[in-house]
Gaussian input, Z-matrix of N, CA and C with variables (Angstrom, degrees):
# hf/3-21g

backbone

0 1
 N
 C     1     B1
 C     2     B2     1     A1
 N     3     B3     2     A2     1     D1
 C     4     B4     3     A3     2     D2
 C     5     B5     4     A4     3     D3
 N     6     B6     5     A5     4     D4
 C     7     B7     6     A6     5     D5
 C     8     B8     7     A7     6     D6
 N     9     B9     8     A8     7     D7
 C    10    B10     9     A9     8     D8
 C    11    B11    10    A10     9     D9
 N    12    B12    11    A11    10    D10
 C    13    B13    12    A12    11    D11
 C    14    B14    13    A13    12    D12
 N    15    B15    14    A14    13    D13
 C    16    B16    15    A15    14    D14
 C    17    B17    16    A16    15    D15
 N    18    B18    17    A17    16    D16
 C    19    B19    18    A18    17    D17
 C    20    B20    19    A19    18    D18
 N    21    B21    20    A20    19    D19
 C    22    B22    21    A21    20    D20
 C    23    B23    22    A22    21    D21
 N    24    B24    23    A23    22    D22
 C    25    B25    24    A24    23    D23
 C    26    B26    25    A25    24    D24
 N    27    B27    26    A26    25    D25
 C    28    B28    27    A27    26    D26
 C    29    B29    28    A28    27    D27
 N    30    B30    29    A29    28    D28
 C    31    B31    30    A30    29    D29
 C    32    B32    31    A31    30    D30
 N    33    B33    32    A32    31    D31
 C    34    B34    33    A33    32    D32
 C    35    B35    34    A34    33    D33
 N    36    B36    35    A35    34    D34
 C    37    B37    36    A36    35    D35
 C    38    B38    37    A37    36    D36
 N    39    B39    38    A38    37    D37
 C    40    B40    39    A39    38    D38
 C    41    B41    40    A40    39    D39
 N    42    B42    41    A41    40    D40
 C    43    B43    42    A42    41    D41
 C    44    B44    43    A43    42    D42
 N    45    B45    44    A44    43    D43
 C    46    B46    45    A45    44    D44
 C    47    B47    46    A46    45    D45
 N    48    B48    47    A47    46    D46
 C    49    B49    48    A48    47    D47
 C    50    B50    49    A49    48    D48
 N    51    B51    50    A50    49    D49
 C    52    B52    51    A51    50    D50
 C    53    B53    52    A52    51    D51
 N    54    B54    53    A53    52    D52
 C    55    B55    54    A54    53    D53
 C    56    B56    55    A55    54    D54
 N    57    B57    56    A56    55    D55
 C    58    B58    57    A57    56    D56
 C    59    B59    58    A58    57    D57
 N    60    B60    59    A59    58    D58
 C    61    B61    60    A60    59    D59
 C    62    B62    61    A61    60    D60
 N    63    B63    62    A62    61    D61
 C    64    B64    63    A63    62    D62
 C    65    B65    64    A64    63    D63
 N    66    B66    65    A65    64    D64
 C    67    B67    66    A66    65    D65
 C    68    B68    67    A67    66    D66
 N    69    B69    68    A68    67    D67
 C    70    B70    69    A69    68    D68
 C    71    B71    70    A70    69    D69
 N    72    B72    71    A71    70    D70
 C    73    B73    72    A72    71    D71
 C    74    B74    73    A73    72    D72
 N    75    B75    74    A74    73    D73
 C    76    B76    75    A75    74    D74
 C    77    B77    76    A76    75    D75
 N    78    B78    77    A77    76    D76
 C    79    B79    78    A78    77    D77
 C    80    B80    79    A79    78    D78

   B1=1.4517
   B2=1.5064
   B3=1.4264
   B4=1.3640
   B5=1.5011
   B6=1.3567
   B7=1.4602
   B8=1.4851
   B9=1.3311
   B10=1.4693
   B11=1.5236
   B12=1.3190
   B13=1.4592
   B14=1.5255
   B15=1.3185
   B16=1.4868
   B17=1.5386
   B18=1.3169
   B19=1.5381
   B20=1.5105
   B21=1.3147
   B22=1.5393
   B23=1.6078
   B24=1.2843
   B25=1.5227
   B26=1.4327
   B27=1.2797
   B28=1.3918
   B29=1.6428
   B30=1.3339
   B31=1.4517
   B32=1.4690
   B33=1.3208
   B34=1.5361
   B35=1.4943
   B36=1.3122
   B37=1.5640
   B38=1.5994
   B39=1.3473
   B40=1.4544
   B41=1.4372
   B42=1.3008
   B43=1.5045
   B44=1.4016
   B45=1.2990
   B46=1.4830
   B47=1.5481
   B48=1.4215
   B49=1.5442
   B50=1.5309
   B51=1.3054
   B52=1.4297
   B53=1.5173
   B54=1.3676
   B55=1.3948
   B56=1.4768
   B57=1.3257
   B58=1.5314
   B59=1.4761
   B60=1.3516
   B61=1.4641
   B62=1.5086
   B63=1.3474
   B64=1.6231
   B65=1.4808
   B66=1.3508
   B67=1.4261
   B68=1.5146
   B69=1.3231
   B70=1.4930
   B71=1.5616
   B72=1.4130
   B73=1.3530
   B74=1.4695
   B75=1.3550
   B76=1.3001
   B77=1.5263
   B78=1.3642
   B79=1.4870
   B80=1.5884
   A1=113.14
   A2=116.53
   A3=118.76
   A4=112.41
   A5=112.27
   A6=118.73
   A7=111.01
   A8=116.09
   A9=120.46
   A10=113.19
   A11=112.42
   A12=118.21
   A13=109.05
   A14=115.73
   A15=121.47
   A16=105.24
   A17=117.26
   A18=119.29
   A19=113.01
   A20=109.75
   A21=115.52
   A22=105.91
   A23=117.71
   A24=120.83
   A25=106.42
   A26=126.14
   A27=125.98
   A28=109.02
   A29=115.37
   A30=116.33
   A31=107.02
   A32=119.87
   A33=123.67
   A34=113.09
   A35=110.35
   A36=114.58
   A37=105.51
   A38=115.14
   A39=114.18
   A40=113.04
   A41=116.45
   A42=118.31
   A43=110.68
   A44=127.27
   A45=127.84
   A46=107.73
   A47=110.92
   A48=116.77
   A49=109.84
   A50=120.88
   A51=123.10
   A52=117.19
   A53=114.70
   A54=118.55
   A55=113.41
   A56=114.18
   A57=120.92
   A58=109.43
   A59=119.99
   A60=122.96
   A61=110.29
   A62=115.44
   A63=117.03
   A64=110.07
   A65=116.99
   A66=113.97
   A67=117.64
   A68=113.74
   A69=118.12
   A70=110.62
   A71=116.44
   A72=120.60
   A73=112.43
   A74=123.18
   A75=129.53
   A76=114.29
   A77=118.63
   A78=128.14
   A79=104.57
   D1=-35.88
   D2=-178.85
   D3=-63.15
   D4=-32.73
   D5=179.99
   D6=-66.53
   D7=-38.97
   D8=176.19
   D9=-57.65
   D10=-42.53
   D11=-171.40
   D12=-73.92
   D13=-32.17
   D14=178.52
   D15=-71.14
   D16=-43.44
   D17=178.38
   D18=-58.26
   D19=-41.11
   D20=-174.56
   D21=-68.75
   D22=-41.42
   D23=178.97
   D24=-66.38
   D25=-42.83
   D26=-175.82
   D27=-66.46
   D28=-34.24
   D29=-179.74
   D30=-75.01
   D31=-40.19
   D32=175.10
   D33=-57.41
   D34=-40.47
   D35=-178.36
   D36=-69.78
   D37=-45.71
   D38=-178.48
   D39=-61.29
   D40=-38.59
   D41=179.81
   D42=-70.02
   D43=-38.80
   D44=179.18
   D45=-64.81
   D46=-42.69
   D47=-179.00
   D48=-60.40
   D49=-39.37
   D50=173.91
   D51=-65.94
   D52=-35.09
   D53=174.30
   D54=-66.39
   D55=-47.86
   D56=176.88
   D57=-57.92
   D58=-45.16
   D59=-177.32
   D60=-62.00
   D61=-43.44
   D62=175.73
   D63=-66.97
   D64=-39.67
   D65=-178.74
   D66=-64.91
   D67=-41.46
   D68=-176.41
   D69=-73.12
   D70=-27.10
   D71=-176.16
   D72=-84.10
   D73=-2.32
   D74=173.99
   D75=-70.66
   D76=-29.85
   D77=-174.60
   D78=-91.02

């Protein structure tokens, strides 16, 4: 179960990182 939680946090962090990357590179 702990592995699933870490995997979820990793995906969430990766997704937010992609959003921030796209957001900052618009300017």
